[in-house]
N, C-alpha and C positions, 0 to 999 in steps of 0.2 A: 504494500500500500504506500501511499504518499508519505504517511507518517513514518514508516520504516525507512523509506528513502531519505527523508529529512534527517532522521536520527543517525543513519549511517553516514551521511555527509558531515554531520557535526562531529561524530567520533573520528572519522577519517581526518578531518581538519585538525582536531585536537592532537592526533598522532603526528601530523606533519609539523605542528608547532612544538610539540613536546614528545618526541618519540620514546623518551625514557620514562614516561608516566605509566606506572603500573596500573593506576586507576583507569586511565584511558584504555589500556589494553584489556582490563577487566570488563569495562562496559562494552568494548568491542566483542569480547567473548560472548557475553549475554545476548547482544543484538544479533550477531551472526548465527548463533544457535537458534534464535527466534525465527529467523528467515531461512533456516535450513542450509546455511553455508557452513557445514560442519567442519570441514578442513580448516577454514579460516578461524572458526571459533576455537578449535584446539590449538592452533598456532598462537592466537592472541593469549589464550590462557597460559600456555607455556612461557610466553614472553613476560606476562604479568608476574608469574611466579618466579621467573629468573630474576627479574628486576627487584622484586620485593618478597623474598622467600618466607619472611616472618610476618607478612602483612596481616593485620587484624581482620581484614575482609577476605582472606584466603579461602574461607569456606564457601563464599559466593562464587569465586573464580573456579574452584574445584567442582562445585555443583553444576555450573553452566557447562564446563568441559565434560563432565560425566553425562549430561544430557545429550551432548553432541555424540559421545561414544555410544550411548544407548541407541540413538537414531541410526548409527552405523553397525549395530548389532555387536558391539564390543562390550559385552556385559561384564566380563572380568575386569577390563580396564576401567569401566565406569564404577564398579564396586570399589576398586582401589582408590580412585579419585574421591569418591564419596566418603570413604573411611578417612582419608587425609583431611578432608574438610570437617568431618564430624569430630576429629581429634581436636580441632581448633574451637568448634562450637557444637557441642553435642546436643544442644537444644534446638538446632535449626531443623525444624520438622520438614521443610521441603526436601532436604537431603535425606532425612530419615525415611520418608515414604519411598523415595527412589531406591534407597538401600533395601528396604523391605521387598520392593518389586524385583530388584536384581537378584536378591537371595532366592526368591521364589522361582525366578526363571532358571536359576542354577540348581533347583530342587533341594535347597537348603532350608526346608520348610519350618523347622523349629526356630532357627535364627530369624527367618522372615517374619514369622508370627510375633516374635519378641520385638522386632523393630516396629511392626505395625501397632502393637500394643503401646509402645512409647509414643507413637504419633497420636493415637487416639486419646491417650492421657493428656497430651498437650493441646490437641485440637479435636475434641470429640465430635465435632460437626463434619469431619472429613468423610467423604463418600466418593464413590467412583465419579459422580457428576462434578464434585468440587475439584477432584484431581484433574479432570479434563480442563476445567476453567483455568487451572493454575500451571499447567505444563507450559514449557517455554515455546514450543514450535507452533506457528500459526497453521501448519498443515496437518496437525494431529499425529505426526509420525511418532513422537515420543509416547503420547497417550496410547496409540494403537499397539506399540511395542510392549506396553506394560499392563494395560487394563486387565487382561485375562489372568495375569500373574497375581494381581491384587485381589481379583475375585477368588482365585484359588486359595488364598490365605484368609479370606473372610471379610474383606472390606465391603460394606453394604453399597448398594446402588445409590 
């Protein structure tokens, strides 16, 4: 959409002006994942983390990169990124629900249910429908990759 194009132009401009900005690379990660430019999202995440390896917002960069990996069916890589992010902020439930779904896709169901339990403790209103609204991609690729796994571990519709 036009809003995504405008946002991308702003992030690209920020990176031209300040190529060493971890924050700008972090926003580029999020935005590129949203518009299904997954290779670009992963590259920006790697650069953000290289520039600021101990960034307090690392969990957001890792979660966005994990979303891109999920879209490309790299569930193991996504789980590793999510776990790195959750080590920084264990209460970040968007990463936790992605972790639950990845674990379910890997048939690690007990761990997946434990992650889902933690999500529902923090955000009891979470449902399949709210998960769809909150996924990063505009084309539902991340939702489509994970919805059945979340159903499998008991997330209500």
